[in-house]
C-alpha positions, 0 to 999 in steps of 0.5 A: 500500500505504501508503494501505491501512495508513494507512487501517487505522490511522486506522480503528483510531484513530477506533474506539478514540476512539469506544469510549472516548467512548461505549462499544462497544455505542453505537458503530456501523460507520456512526459509525466510517465517518463519523469516518474519512471513508470508506464502511462498505464501506471499514471492512469491507475492512480489518476483514472481521468488522466490529465484532467484529474492530475490538473485537479490534484495539482490545483488542490495542492498548489493553490494558496489555501485561503480556507486556512487563511480565513480559519487563522483569522477566525478570532478577529474582532473587526473586518480590519483585523480579519483582513490583516489576519487573512493577508498575513497568512497569504503573505506567508504562503502566497508568493511561493504558491503564486509563482508555482501557479503562474503556468495556469494563467498562461494556460487558462485560455487554452484549456477546455471548458471543463478544465477551466471550470476546475480552476474557477470552482477552486476560486469560487470556494476561496470566495465563499470561505472569505465571504463567510468570514466577512459576513460577521462584520457586515449587514448582508450576505450580498455585502459580504460577497462583494467585499470578498470579491474586492479583497480577492481581486486586490490580493490576486492583483498584488500577487500578479503585479508584484510577485509574478511580474517582479515589480518588487524590484521596481517599486517599493510596496511591501506586502505588509504595507499593502495588507495594512492599506487594504485593512484601512479601507475597510475600517 
């Protein structure tokens, strides 16, 4: 049993590496099998739906975990405190995760509708978790959903502009300062 679990983990690790290096669209099951040192049949044994299931597993493993970020801020006493708590957790894991997920931004337009839906569903789950956290501090579910969309857009935008585009080397706007600025907007 351990061999199967380890093989599955190795497949996922090598798949992630290939997606990061060359993108989802350019990666084949054959390349994954070669990287792992197994047959294509072994890939399908562990991931019955092939590349689509691998995409889902990689997104689950690599996407910044906003669920944990919202959970880490569960004791916040204000919306501003919640934003700072979630922002600090994003700061802790965000840069590395954003850089490792850069490939999916480039590949998204080339994915099938079903593949795009996997990524969109993950994002919608993030949004719902954040909206649930925000809801304690606002008057309605609609307002919580709107604020969560704004916050996610701001955080993802920071990640793309400052981390993915390496604008940190051109502009001095540390993530902690960015988080504080967002929190001040919602006091």
